C-alpha positions in Angstrom: 86.0 102.8 105.0 86.6 100.0 107.5 86.0 99.6 111.2 86.5 97.4 114.2 84.7 97.1 117.5 86.0 95.8 120.8 84.8 95.2 124.3 82.9 92.8 126.5 79.3 93.1 127.8 80.4 93.6 131.4 83.8 95.0 130.7 84.9 98.5 131.3 84.0 100.0 128.0 83.1 99.4 124.3 85.2 100.8 121.6 85.1 101.3 117.8 87.7 102.6 115.4 86.7 103.9 112.0 89.2 104.5 109.3 88.6 106.0 105.8 86.1 108.7 106.5 86.6 111.8 104.3 87.8 115.0 106.0 85.5 117.9 106.7 82.4 115.9 107.5 80.3 117.3 110.3 80.3 115.0 113.3 79.3 115.6 116.9 78.7 113.2 119.9 75.1 114.2 120.1 74.4 112.9 116.6 75.6 109.5 117.8 74.0 109.6 121.3 70.5 110.2 119.8 70.8 106.9 117.9 72.2 105.0 120.9 69.2 106.2 123.0 66.9 104.8 120.3 68.7 101.4 120.5 67.9 101.2 124.2 64.2 102.0 123.7 61.2 100.2 122.6 58.6 98.2 124.5 59.9 94.9 125.7 63.4 95.9 126.8 64.9 94.4 130.0 66.6 95.7 133.1 70.0 96.2 131.5 68.7 99.2 129.6 67.9 100.8 133.0 71.5 100.3 134.1 73.3 101.5 131.1 72.8 105.1 129.8 74.9 104.9 126.7 76.9 108.0 125.8 79.7 108.1 123.3 83.0 109.8 123.6 84.8 110.8 120.4 88.5 110.6 121.3 90.2 111.0 117.9 89.7 112.0 114.3 87.5 114.9 114.9 88.4 118.6 115.6 85.9 121.4 116.1 83.0 119.3 114.9 84.5 118.0 111.7 86.4 114.9 110.7 90.1 115.2 110.0 90.5 112.2 107.7 92.4 110.3 110.3 90.9 107.3 112.3 87.9 108.2 114.4 87.7 106.5 117.8 84.4 106.0 119.6 84.0 104.8 123.2 81.0 104.0 125.4 81.6 103.3 129.1 79.8 100.4 130.7 78.2 101.8 133.9 77.7 98.2 135.2 81.5 97.6 135.2 81.8 98.7 138.8 79.8 95.6 139.8 82.0 93.3 137.7 85.6 94.5 138.3 86.5 91.4 140.3 84.8 89.0 137.9 85.9 90.6 134.6 89.2 92.1 135.7 92.2 92.1 133.4 94.9 91.4 136.0 95.9 87.7 136.6 94.2 85.8 139.4 96.2 85.4 142.7 97.9 82.0 142.9 95.7 80.9 145.8 92.4 81.3 143.8 91.1 78.5 141.7 89.5 79.8 138.4 86.6 77.4 139.2 85.8 79.5 142.3 85.2 82.7 140.3 81.7 84.2 140.9 79.3 84.0 138.0 81.3 81.2 136.3 79.2 79.5 133.7 79.5 75.8 132.7 75.9 75.4 131.5 75.6 76.5 127.9 72.3 78.2 126.9 70.5 76.7 123.9 70.4 79.2 121.0 73.5 81.1 122.1 77.2 80.9 121.1 78.1 79.5 124.6 78.8 75.8 123.8 80.3 76.1 120.3 82.4 79.2 121.3 83.7 77.3 124.3 84.7 74.4 122.1 86.4 76.6 119.5 88.5 78.7 121.9 89.0 76.2 124.7 87.1 78.1 127.4 85.9 76.1 130.4 84.2 79.2 131.8 81.6 80.0 129.1 81.4 83.6 130.4 84.4 84.2 128.2 82.2 83.5 125.2 78.9 85.2 126.1 80.6 88.4 127.1 81.6 89.1 123.6 78.8 87.3 121.7 76.3 89.4 123.7 74.1 91.8 121.7 75.7 94.5 123.8 78.2 94.6 120.9 75.6 96.2 118.8 76.0 99.3 120.8 79.1 100.1 118.8 77.5 98.9 115.5 74.9 101.6 116.1 77.6 104.2 117.0 79.5 103.4 113.8 76.2 103.4 111.8 75.3 106.8 113.2 78.5 108.2 111.7 77.6 106.4 108.4 74.1 107.9 108.5 75.6 111.4 108.9 77.9 110.7 105.9 74.9 109.6 103.8 72.7 112.5 105.0 75.3 115.0 103.7 75.0 113.2 100.3 71.2 113.5 100.3 70.6 109.8 101.2 68.2 109.1 104.0 67.5 106.0 106.0 64.7 104.8 108.2 63.7 101.5 109.8 60.5 100.2 111.3 59.0 97.0 112.7 56.6 95.1 110.4 56.0 92.0 112.5 56.2 90.8 116.1 55.0 87.4 117.2 52.7 86.9 114.2 51.2 90.4 114.5 51.8 92.1 111.1 51.4 95.6 109.8 49.2 96.7 107.0 51.5 98.4 104.4 48.6 100.6 103.4 49.0 102.4 106.8 52.3 103.9 105.7 52.3 103.6 101.9 53.6 106.6 100.1 55.3 108.2 103.2 58.8 109.6 102.8 61.6 108.3 104.9 61.4 111.5 107.0 57.7 111.3 107.6 57.9 107.5 108.4 60.7 108.2 110.9 58.5 110.8 112.7 55.8 108.2 113.2 58.2 105.4 114.2 60.2 107.4 116.7 57.0 108.2 118.6 55.7 104.6 118.7 56.4 102.2 121.6 57.5 99.3 119.3 58.8 101.5 116.4 55.9 100.5 114.2 54.3 102.7 111.6 50.8 101.0 111.8 49.0 102.2 115.0 46.6 99.3 115.0 49.3 96.7 114.7 51.4 98.5 117.2 48.8 98.2 119.9 48.5 94.4 119.3 52.3 94.0 119.3 52.4 95.7 122.8 49.8 93.3 124.0 51.7 90.3 122.6 54.9 91.4 124.3 53.2 91.9 127.7 51.5 88.5 127.4 54.7 86.6 126.5 56.6 88.3 129.3 54.0 86.9 131.8 54.7 83.5 130.5 58.5 83.8 130.8 58.9 83.4 127.1 60.2 85.6 124.2 59.1 86.8 120.8 60.8 87.6 117.5 59.8 89.6 114.5 60.6 91.3 111.2 62.2 94.7 110.7 62.4 96.7 107.5 65.0 99.2 106.4 64.3 101.8 103.7 67.0 104.0 102.0 66.0 106.9 99.8 68.2 108.9 97.5 70.8 106.3 96.7 72.0 106.9 93.1 71.8 104.1 90.5 74.9 101.9 89.9 76.2 101.5 93.4 77.7 98.0 93.6 78.6 95.9 90.5 77.6 92.9 88.4 81.1 92.0 87.3 82.2 90.0 90.4 80.1 88.2 93.0 81.7 89.9 96.0 81.0 93.4 94.6 77.2 92.9 94.4 75.5 95.5 96.7 72.5 93.2 97.5 75.0 90.5 98.7 76.8 93.0 100.9 73.6 94.4 102.4 72.2 90.9 103.0 75.4 89.9 104.7 75.3 93.0 106.9 71.7 92.2 108.0 72.6 88.6 108.8 75.6 89.7 110.9 73.2 91.1 113.6 72.8 89.0 116.7 69.7 86.6 116.4 68.9 87.5 112.8 68.1 84.3 110.8 66.7 85.5 107.5 66.8 88.4 105.0 64.8 89.5 101.9 64.9 92.4 99.5 61.8 93.9 97.9 59.0 91.3 97.6 61.5 88.8 98.9 60.1 85.3 99.4 56.8 86.3 98.0 58.4 86.1 94.6 58.3 82.3 94.8 54.5 82.4 94.7 53.8 84.8 91.8 54.7 85.0 88.0 57.5 87.2 86.7 55.1 89.7 85.3 54.1 90.6 88.9 57.7 90.7 90.1 59.9 92.8 87.7 59.7 96.6 87.6 59.0 98.3 84.3 61.4 101.0 83.3 60.3 104.5 82.4 62.0 107.9 81.6 61.1 111.5 82.1 63.1 114.7 81.5 62.8 115.6 85.2 63.8 112.3 86.8 65.7 110.5 84.1 65.2 106.7 84.3 62.9 105.3 87.0 60.8 102.2 87.7 57.0 102.2 87.6 57.1 99.9 90.7 59.7 98.8 93.3 59.1 95.1 93.7 62.8 94.3 93.5 63.5 96.7 96.4 65.8 99.1 94.5 68.4 96.5 93.5 69.0 94.8 90.1 72.0 92.9 89.0 73.9 93.5 92.2 73.5 97.3 91.8 71.2 100.0 93.1 68.6 101.2 90.6 67.9 104.7 92.1 64.6 103.5 93.6 64.3 103.2 97.4 66.3 100.3 98.7 64.0 98.1 100.8 65.5 95.2 102.8 63.9 93.2 105.7 65.4 90.9 108.3 63.8 88.4 110.6 65.0 88.2 114.2 64.4 85.0 116.1 63.0 85.1 119.7 65.8 85.8 122.2 67.0 82.4 123.5 67.5 83.4 127.1 64.2 82.4 128.7 63.0 82.9 132.2 61.6 79.4 131.9 64.9 78.1 130.7 65.4 75.2 128.3 67.5 72.1 129.2 71.2 72.0 128.7 74.2 69.9 129.8 76.9 71.0 132.3 80.2 70.8 130.5 82.0 69.8 133.7 79.7 67.1 135.0 77.9 66.2 131.7 74.7 66.2 133.7 71.5 67.8 132.4 70.5 71.1 133.9 68.2 74.0 133.0 70.3 76.7 131.3 71.8 79.7 133.1 69.7 82.9 133.0 71.4 86.1 132.1 69.4 89.4 131.9 67.0 89.2 129.0 64.3 91.0 127.1 61.0 89.4 126.3 61.2 91.1 122.9 64.1 93.1 121.4 62.7 93.5 117.9 62.2 97.3 118.2 65.8 97.8 119.2 66.9 95.4 116.5 65.2 97.6 113.9 67.5 100.4 115.0 70.5 98.1 114.8 69.4 97.0 111.3 69.1 100.5 110.0 72.7 101.3 111.2 74.4 98.3 109.9 72.7 98.7 106.5 73.7 102.4 106.5 77.3 101.4 107.3 77.5 99.0 104.4 76.0 101.4 101.9 78.4 104.2 103.1 81.3 101.8 102.6 80.1 100.9 99.1 79.8 104.6 98.1 83.3 105.3 99.4 84.6 102.5 97.2 82.8 104.1 94.2 83.8 107.7 94.8 87.3 108.1 96.2 87.9 111.5 97.7 89.8 112.7 100.7 87.3 115.5 101.5 83.6 115.6 101.9 83.3 118.5 99.5 85.2 116.6 96.8 83.1 113.5 97.3 79.9 115.5 97.0 81.1 117.1 93.8 82.0 113.7 92.3 78.6 112.3 93.3 76.7 115.3 91.9 78.5 114.9 88.6 77.7 111.2 88.5 74.0 111.9 89.3 73.8 114.3 86.4 75.6 111.8 84.1 73.1 108.9 84.8 70.1 111.3 84.5 71.1 112.2 81.0 72.3 108.8 80.0 
């Protein structure tokens, strides 16, 4: 499976094309729209979420609710486009208009964004040409693609969930949700204002977001993705680029504003001895091989172990501040305070939704590499036979 996304933040629409999905997989627009709505939610979101009501249109690759095996095209219309047609239009400018006179032209790069380096790389003197595509609005289609991947995984008995574990130094107590299944954890998270599974921490997170908003500043945090039901052996140890943990970590780091990733105990492993890190192996007739703990987060030697996959990512505070930082105008080279675009005081809850979907996408791709079938029924059969094989190994 492979996919591409296209579209600018204030352009007419966002598009994704997915190729390689097996035929006969159930897929409906509502399955995707539910996830797009979650991405737009969470306490701390800004005004853009009130403008855009993201709804997907499936325009190819699906007939009567099932995939055909041909490329699937997904489109989300930008409602705000009607206010930007003159600024972001595709047609050439009239000869009597100087490009420097275009409204909302940006020559002051914002610290922490792609503006300056992107302008240097692609030769843009109007930095709007950079920020329109580097905007986190692009994650709309990452979630849409991920919703398709989640449906694929769901049909294989693999379930995903994400939640927020930290915002602005407020951390959750893992005991509050220890032992909960992915489905039960999701029920709690989807009804929480910051997508957090610890009610006490959630209330403090909301307070922290409200406080930072009043100060014109922003907050970052940590999100966790959990995947249950993945069979052992997905990925490989034989080449570096086939290791599943490397692929998942790369997917997490590809999300806008993410600056760190860890699996299982993660960076805590640097502080404790190996006897408190590695997971002892056991076997039972019912389960086959399993681990007595899951400190390594369901991944060993670049492969899934059959235990839940647990991966976390850290999102930096959004760099667009209402008390903007200093920058330098690329035309005059004079110092100025950076341009302000619409911004959220905290987008960590939304980022947890994005994280779940990019991780689901990467796992779906890995499974399709392992089990090659042109139909969903055939792929299920292959996977069921493999599960029986590893259970009796």
